[in-house]
C-alpha positions as CSV (number, residue, x, y, z in Angstrom):
1,M,-0.2,0.1,0.1
2,P,1.3,3.3,-0.9
3,S,1.2,5.8,2.0
4,I,-1.7,8.2,1.7
5,N,-1.1,12.0,2.0
6,F,-4.0,13.3,3.6
7,A,-3.3,16.8,3.2
8,K,-3.9,16.4,-0.5
9,L,-7.1,14.5,-0.5
10,K,-10.2,16.1,-1.0
11,T,-13.6,15.3,0.3
12,S,-16.5,15.4,-2.3
13,T,-17.4,19.0,-1.3
14,G,-13.8,19.9,-2.3
15,I,-12.7,20.6,1.4
16,P,-9.2,18.9,2.2
17,L,-9.6,15.9,4.0
18,A,-7.6,17.1,6.9
19,T,-9.8,20.0,7.2
20,A,-12.8,17.9,7.2
21,K,-11.7,15.8,9.9
22,R,-10.7,18.7,12.1
23,S,-14.1,20.5,11.6
24,N,-16.1,17.5,12.0
25,D,-17.1,18.3,15.5
26,V,-18.2,21.8,14.2
27,G,-20.5,20.2,11.9
28,K,-22.0,18.1,14.7
29,T,-22.4,21.5,16.4
30,I,-24.5,23.1,13.6
31,F,-26.3,19.5,13.5
32,R,-27.3,20.2,17.3
33,A,-27.9,23.9,16.8
34,N,-30.5,22.8,14.0
35,K,-32.1,20.3,15.8
36,A,-32.6,22.6,18.9
37,R,-33.9,25.1,16.3
38,K,-36.5,22.6,15.1
39,R,-37.7,21.9,18.4
40,G,-38.6,25.6,18.8
41,K,-36.0,26.6,21.5
42,Q,-35.0,30.1,21.8
43,N,-31.3,29.3,20.8
44,K,-31.4,31.2,17.5
45,Q,-28.4,32.9,19.5
46,V,-26.6,29.5,19.7
47,F,-27.2,28.8,16.0
48,R,-25.9,32.1,15.0
49,S,-22.7,31.9,17.0
50,T,-22.1,28.4,15.6
51,M,-22.5,29.6,12.0
52,Q,-19.8,32.4,12.9
53,M,-17.6,30.0,14.3
54,T,-17.9,27.4,11.1
55,K,-17.2,30.4,8.9
56,Q,-13.9,31.3,10.8
57,T,-12.8,27.5,10.8
58,C,-13.5,27.1,7.0
59,T,-11.7,30.4,6.0
60,A,-8.9,29.9,8.7
61,N,-7.4,27.2,6.3
């Protein structure tokens, strides 16, 4: 097996795989925020801050 260079691999969305692995927990947070929003809780705040966090994470690379 040749060694795989994770830095060069891309996911289907074109995000580098190493980044995708790192931002997976961000995705989970968004998912949680979305679920809570659907439940009609007052956490638009949570959702908004999550989205900002995500934008920072995605642009940080």
